[in-house]
N, C-alpha and C positions, 0 to 999 in steps of 0.2 A: 492624537487621542482627544484633544480638546474639541475638535470638530465633531468627532463621533459622539462625545458626551452631549454636546450642544444639540446635535440632530436628534438624539434620543429624547432629550428633555422637551424639545419642541414637538416631536411626534407624540409623546405622552400627553402633552397639553392639548394638542389638537384632537387626539382621540378622546380625551376626557370631555372636551366641549361637545363633540359629536355625540358621545355617550350620554351626556347630561340632557341634551335636547331630546334624544330618543326616550330616555327615562321619563322626562317631564311629559312628553306626548303620551306615553303608555299609561302614566299615572292619572291622566285626565283630571288634573286639578287637585288630586288627593296629595296634600303636602307630606303626610306620613309615608306614603309610598315613594315619593320623590326622595326623601331623606334616606329611607331604607335602601332604595335602589342605588343611590350614589354611594352610601356607606359600604354596600356589598360589591359594587362593580369597580370602583376605583382601585382597591387593592388587587383585584383580579387582573385589571388592565396592566398595572405596574408590574405585578409578579409575572404575568404572561409575557410582557415585553422583555423582562430580564431573562426568562427561559428561552425565548426566541433568539435574543442576542447571543446567548451562550451556544445555542444550536448552530447559529450562523457562523460563529467563530470556529466552532469545532468542525462543521461540515459546510464549507463555503459553496458547495454545489446548490445548497438551498437558495442562495441569493440568485444564482443563474436560473434555477427552475422558477423562482418567483417572477423574475424579469420576463422569462419566456411565457409564463402564464398571462402576465399583464399584456405582453405583445399580442398573444393569441386573442385575448378578449378585445383588444383595440382593433385588430384586423376584422374580427367578426362584427363589431359595432359599426365600423366604417361601411362594410358591405350592406348591412341592414339599416343604414341611415335612410330615413324617408326621402331626403333630397336626391338620393341615388337610386331609388326604387325602380323608376322607369328604365334607367340604364342597366341596372343589374339584371332585370328580367331578360334582357337580350343576351346575357352571358351564359356560358355553360354552367351546368348544375353544381360542379365542384368549386366554383369560384370562391364561395365563402370559405371553404376549407383551405384553398390555396392562399387566399388573402390572410387568413388567420395564421397559417404556418409561415408565410413570408414575413409578417410583422413580428412574430415570435423570433424568427431567425435574425431579423434586423436588430431587435433589442439585444439579443445575446451577443451578436457580433459587435455592436456599438459598445456594450459593456466590456467586452474583452479588449477592445481597442483602448478605451478609456483606462482600464486597469493596467494595461501594458505601458501606456504613456506615464501614468502615475509612478509605476515601478521604475521606469527609466529616469524620470525626473528625480525620484528619491535617491537613486544610485548616483546620479550626477552631483547631488548636493553633499554626498558623503565624502 
């Protein structure tokens, strides 16, 4: 439980920093807008993360779907990387879709393996 709480606190802090930079950039030097934006957005981020945490606890498939989405995006980014552009042109048209699906599958499988090892380790210590 301590690890989960620590992860959430760190994630909230990082998201708040990212959010602060975005708000400052959007405000274009207007300090009143920066203060208003931070005052409005920080509670939304904290409340939103609490809602998402509750949803992930209630519906664990959300975690798997999120991992699959990140894997899909990673596969698509790899195929569209400028360093690989000349090579990718020689491949079949569906390569991007296959790479994205493959990376999504790898992330989901890796997540399942890690989860099963944690469960096995937890049952061994009991």
